[in-house]
C-alpha positions in Angstrom: -3.0 -16.3 1.7 -4.1 -18.3 4.8 -6.1 -16.7 7.6 -3.1 -17.2 10.0 -0.9 -15.0 7.8 -3.4 -12.3 7.2 -2.6 -8.9 8.8 -4.7 -7.8 11.7 -7.1 -4.9 11.6 -4.7 -3.0 13.9 -1.9 -3.4 11.4 -4.0 -2.1 8.5 -5.0 0.9 10.6 -1.4 1.5 11.5 -0.5 1.5 7.8 -3.2 4.0 7.2 -1.8 6.3 9.9 1.6 5.9 8.3 0.1 7.2 5.0 -1.3 10.2 6.8 2.0 11.0 8.4 3.9 10.6 5.1 1.4 12.9 3.4 1.9 15.6 6.0 5.7 15.3 5.7 5.5 15.5 1.9 3.4 18.6 2.1 5.8 20.2 4.6 8.8 19.4 2.3 7.0 20.9 -0.7 6.2 24.1 1.3 9.9 24.4 2.3 11.4 23.4 -1.0 14.5 25.2 -2.0 14.3 24.7 -5.7 12.9 22.5 -8.5 15.2 19.6 -7.6 15.0 19.8 -3.8 16.2 16.3 -2.5 14.0 16.7 0.5 10.9 16.7 -1.7 12.1 13.5 -3.6 12.8 11.8 -0.2 9.3 12.7 1.1 7.7 11.6 -2.1 9.4 8.2 -2.0 8.3 7.8 1.7 4.7 8.6 0.7 4.8 6.2 -2.2 6.2 3.4 0.1 3.6 4.1 2.8 0.7 4.1 0.3 2.0 0.8 -1.3 2.2 -0.9 2.1 -1.3 0.2 3.1 -2.7 -0.9 -0.3 -1.1 -4.4 0.2 -2.3 -4.8 3.8 -5.8 -3.6 2.9 -6.1 -6.1 0.2 -4.7 -9.0 2.3 -7.1 -8.2 5.2 -10.3 -7.0 3.5 -9.8 -8.0 -0.2 -10.1 -4.3 -1.1 -7.9 -2.0 -3.1 -7.1 1.7 -3.2 -7.0 4.0 -6.2 -3.4 4.9 -5.6 -1.1 4.7 -8.6 2.5 5.6 -7.7 4.9 6.3 -10.6 7.9 4.1 -10.4 10.3 1.9 -12.3 8.4 -1.3 -12.4 9.1 -1.6 -16.2 12.9 -1.6 -15.5 14.5 -5.0 -15.6 16.4 -6.3 -12.6 19.9 -5.0 -12.1 22.5 -7.6 -13.3 25.6 -5.4 -13.3 28.7 -5.7 -11.1 28.0 -5.4 -7.3 31.1 -3.1 -7.0 31.2 -1.2 -10.3 34.6 0.4 -11.1 33.1 2.7 -13.8 29.9 4.7 -14.0 28.1 6.5 -16.8 25.6 9.3 -16.0 23.0 9.8 -18.8 20.9 13.0 -18.6 18.0 14.2 -20.8 16.2 17.5 -20.2 13.5 18.8 -22.5 12.7 22.5 -22.9 10.2 24.5 -24.9 11.2 27.9 -26.3 8.4 30.1 -24.9 10.1 33.5 -25.2 12.3 33.7 -28.3 13.1 37.4 -27.8 14.4 36.8 -24.3 16.5 33.9 -25.5 17.9 36.1 -28.3 18.6 38.9 -25.9 20.5 36.7 -23.5 22.6 35.2 -26.3 23.4 38.7 -27.6 24.7 39.8 -24.2 27.0 36.8 -24.0 28.2 37.4 -27.6 28.9 41.0 -26.8 30.9 40.2 -23.7 32.9 37.3 -25.1 35.6 37.1 -27.7 34.5 35.9 -31.2 36.7 32.8 -30.7 34.5 31.4 -28.0 32.7 28.2 -29.1 29.3 28.9 -30.6 30.1 32.6 -31.2 31.3 33.9 -34.6 31.6 36.9 -36.8 28.2 36.1 -38.3 26.3 36.9 -35.1 25.0 33.5 -34.2 22.7 35.1 -31.7 20.6 36.5 -34.5 18.6 33.2 -34.8 17.0 31.0 -32.2 19.1 28.1 -33.4 22.3 30.1 -33.1 21.3 31.6 -29.8 20.8 28.2 -28.3 24.3 27.3 -29.4 25.7 30.5 -27.8 23.9 29.9 -24.4 24.6 26.2 -24.1 28.2 26.9 -25.1 28.6 29.5 -22.4 26.7 28.0 -19.5 26.8 24.5 -17.9 23.7 22.4 -18.5 22.8 22.5 -14.7 23.0 26.3 -14.8 20.6 26.4 -17.8 18.3 24.2 -15.8 18.3 26.4 -12.7 17.9 29.6 -14.8 15.7 28.4 -17.6 13.1 31.1 -17.2 15.8 33.8 -17.6 16.6 32.3 -21.0 13.0 32.2 -22.2 12.7 28.4 -21.8 10.1 26.2 -20.1 11.0 22.9 -18.6 9.6 19.7 -19.8 10.3 16.1 -18.7 13.8 15.2 -17.6 15.6 12.0 -16.5 18.9 11.0 -15.1 20.3 7.4 -15.4 23.4 6.1 -13.6 24.7 3.0 -15.3 27.5 0.7 -14.1 30.4 -0.5 -16.2 33.2 -3.0 -15.9 35.9 -0.7 -17.3 36.3 3.0 -18.1 35.7 3.7 -21.7 38.7 4.8 -23.8 38.9 8.5 -24.7 36.6 9.3 -27.6 35.3 5.7 -27.7 31.6 6.6 -27.5 31.5 10.2 -28.7 29.9 9.4 -32.1 26.9 7.6 -30.4 26.9 8.6 -26.7 23.4 7.3 -25.9 23.4 4.0 -27.8 23.9 0.5 -26.4 22.6 1.4 -22.9 21.9 -1.8 -21.1 18.8 -1.3 -18.9 20.0 -4.1 -16.6 23.1 -2.1 -15.7 21.1 0.9 -14.5 22.1 1.5 -10.9 19.4 4.1 -10.3 17.3 6.6 -12.2 15.5 9.8 -11.4 12.6 11.1 -13.5 10.9 14.5 -13.3 7.6 15.0 -15.1 4.5 17.1 -14.8 2.5 13.9 -14.9 4.0 13.0 -11.5 2.7 16.2 -10.1 -0.8 15.4 -11.4 -0.5 11.9 -9.8 0.5 13.4 -6.5 -2.6 15.7 -6.5 -4.7 12.7 -7.3 -3.1 10.7 -4.5 -3.7 13.5 -2.0 -7.4 13.6 -3.0 -7.6 9.8 -2.8 -6.0 9.8 0.6 -8.5 12.3 1.9 -11.3 10.1 0.7 -9.7 7.0 2.4 -9.3 9.0 5.6 -13.0 9.8 5.6 -13.8 6.1 5.0 -11.4 5.0 7.8 -12.9 7.5 10.3 -16.4 6.4 9.4 -15.5 2.7 9.8 -13.5 3.0 13.0 -16.5 2.4 15.3 -17.5 -0.6 13.1 -14.0 -2.2 13.4 -14.1 -1.8 17.2 -17.5 -3.5 17.3 -16.2 -6.4 15.2 -13.2 -6.9 17.4 -15.5 -6.8 20.5 -17.8 -9.5 18.9 -14.8 -11.7 18.4 -13.8 -11.5 22.1 -17.4 -12.3 23.4 -18.5 -15.9 23.7 -21.8 -16.8 22.0 -24.8 -16.9 24.4 -26.4 -20.2 25.3 -29.9 -20.0 24.0 -31.1 -22.7 26.5 -30.2 -20.5 29.6 
């Protein structure tokens, strides 16, 4: 990059201030979160990621320095090549759970089984709720997947990673067309958007906050130096013969 196109020191500092502001907004959103999937937290996280990335780029262009920020994203996803105005959509969801309290899981399934008729899907005369495998069938047959996600602790489950993909299609699939293999033949280039939830992102956010604190200390410490450099640029050199 040529010197003429380089960002100014003021632009770099403004980007650093934007990171600080985004960090404060992210913390405020986390403190006010209404649930595990609060959209305000996702929005604040994305704003923080964008601000950190902008600062990183300007810092490198101006000073040839980098930051330790590593923002989880979708860089590995290929570019979107689907229709600009899709007429059909598919929503693919995966949620992982660990059974941490089998007795709680069994108890909840037995309550459902006792209240429902034997003809309900997943419930039979052989008391499906007597086994973990059967209890899972009872609960997921009785409750919507979103309700399981919001009440997972009540069912003795612990959340793992989850992801949601929205893919675009040209035409709506025929009834029963994909039921035998619902998750096969997904074209990554037709993914309109995706949302990932993972504990590794929480760890990365903690690391980012620590890194930003270190950068803020460095910025505050170098502030006087930057002002001196700008002042030197404005002063004309002294004539040694005077």
